[in-house]
N, C-alpha and C positions, 0 to 999 in steps of 0.2 A: 357281232356284225362288223364287217370290214369298213373302215373309214373310206368314204368315196369322195369324189371331186365333182363339183358342179361348175357351170360356166362362171358363176360369181366367184367361186374359190380360185378358179384359174386366172381370172382377171387380177385378183389380189396378188397371186403368185407372180404374174407377169410384171406387175408394178415393181415387185421386189427384184426381179431379174433386171429390169431397166435400171434400177438404182445401183445394183451391183456392177453392171457393165459400165455405167457412168463413173462409179467410184474407182474402177480398175482400168479406166481408159488409158491413162498414162503408162501403166505397167504393160498393157498390151502393145502400145506403140513402141515402147523400148524393146520388147521382145521382137517385134517385127522389124525394128531398125537394124537388128543384128543380122537377120537373114532374109529380109524382104524389103518392102517399100516404105516401111515406117508409117503406114496408114491404117493398120488394122484397128487400133484403138479408136481413132476418130471415126472410122467407118462404122464400127460397132456402136459407138456412142450415139451417133446420128440415127442409126437404124432403130435402136431400142428406145430412144426418146420418142421417135415416131410411133413405135409400138405402144408405148404408154399412153400416148394421146389417142391412138386408134381404139384401144380396148376400153377406154373410158367413154367412148361414144356408144349410143344405144344401137341395138340391132343384133348383137351376137347372143343368142339365147341358149346355145348348146356349147359344150366344150369343143366340138369339131368346128363350129362356126367361129369361135374365138381363135383357134389355131389357124384356120384358113385366113382370117384377117391378118394375123401376125405374119404368116408366110408371104402373102401378097405385099404387105407393107415392107418387109425386109428386102424383097426382090427389087422393089422400086426405089428404096432409099439407101441401101448399103452398097458401096462401091466395091470394085475388084471382084475376086472370086467368091468372097464371103457372102455376098447378097444372094446369088443363085444357090449356093450350097445350104446356107441356113434357111433360106426361103423354101427350098425343096424339102428340107427336113421337116419343117412345120407343116407344109402342105400334105406330105405323105402321112404324117402323124394324124392330121385331121381326117384324111380319107379312111384311115384304119378305125376311127371311132364312130363312123356313121353318124346317125342323128340322135343318139341316146342323150338323155338329160343329165345323167350322172355316170362317171366311170369309176371302176374299182382298180385294184392293183394289177389284175390280169390285163385289163385294157390299157393301163399305162405302160406295162411292159411291152405289149403288142405295138403301141404307138412308138415307143423307142426303137423297136426292131424295124418298124416301117420307116422311121426317120433315117436310121442307118442305111437301109436299102436305098433310099433316095439319094443320100450323100455319095454312096459308093457308085451308084449309076451315073450321077452327075459328074463327079470328080475322077472317076476311074482309079480310085486309090484303095489300098488295102492296108491292113495292120503292118507296121514296119516301114511305111513310106514317109513317116514324119509329117502327118497331117492331123486334122481333127478326127479322122477315123481311129487313130490310136487312143483317143479318149472315148469316143462314142461307141465303138465296138465292145470294149469290156463293160461299158455302162449298160448296154443292151443285154449282154450276157448275165450280168449281176442282177439286173432287174427281173429277167426271166426266172432266175433261180429263186429270188425272193418271192416272186408271185406264185411260183409252183409250191413253195412252202407255206402258202396261205397269207403272205404279207399284204397289208393294206397299202393304200396310196403312199402315206408317209414312209413306210418301211421300204417299199419298192424304190422310191426316189432316193432315199438315204443310201441304199445299196448301190444304186446307179451313180450317185455323186461320188461316193468313196472310190469306186472302180475308175471313174473318169479322172479323178485326181491322180490316182496311181498311173493310169495310162498316159496322162499328160507328162508326168515326171519321167516316164520311160522314153520320151522322145529326145531327151537331152543328148544321149550318146549316139543317136541315130544319124546317119547321112541321108539327107532329103532326096527322095526319088520323084517327087511331084512338086509342081508349083515353082514359083520364083526361087525359092530356097534351093531347089535342085541345081540351079546354075552355079552355086558355090561349091558343089561337090563335097569333098572331105571337109572343107571349111565350115559347112553347116553343122557338123558334129560339135557337141558341147553347148548347144543352145536349145532352150525349151521352145517347142513349136507354138507360135501365138494362137493358131486355130484350135489346137488341142487345149491350150490354157483357157481360151474363152469358152469352149465347150464345157469344161469342168466348172467354170464360174457360173454358167447358166444353170447347169444341173444342181450345183450346190445351192444356188438361190431358190430354185424350185423346191428342193428338199427341205430347206430351212423354213420356207413359207408353209409348206404342207405340215411340217411338224409343229408349227406354231398355232395351228387351228385347234 
């Protein structure tokens, strides 16, 4: 039987995500200093500390309810473009899960696909624009492939995390076509996109937490 994920499992995983974002906050800030406003790390840190507090409060009894709480929290606490983008991703993922009490690998892959759709709709970005989409799109594809092969939740998330990390690295040589980094033109090349990096961090933390169960 495939390993599934309950609301309680998701809360544990999101605590791990919060810890990872806090730990890497300075790295994200330095990446953003090179091609942005130098605030991505602090914005993400503030948002995911709020997420950790929110998911520890009672009331979220399904995975979808947990993700919805995360999405609304990020929209209200993360500054810049990241709040709406990350918030929309989590809200779209929540909608895809409906009200089931447990999700399997197929549902996780569908949630990642929905999250990607939300980010693309909100940010009007595509692969190659040097944004978080460069990490999230390959993650969604890899998750779908793993799920189609019968992968459980840990396997699907592991595949997504690995693809996201490769996708984030692929942003280094790109010239930004979206966001503040696009103002730099050719000078944006040679730098890792902070949004892609934070996306990879989030997915890796989720995968690690799932694998530890």
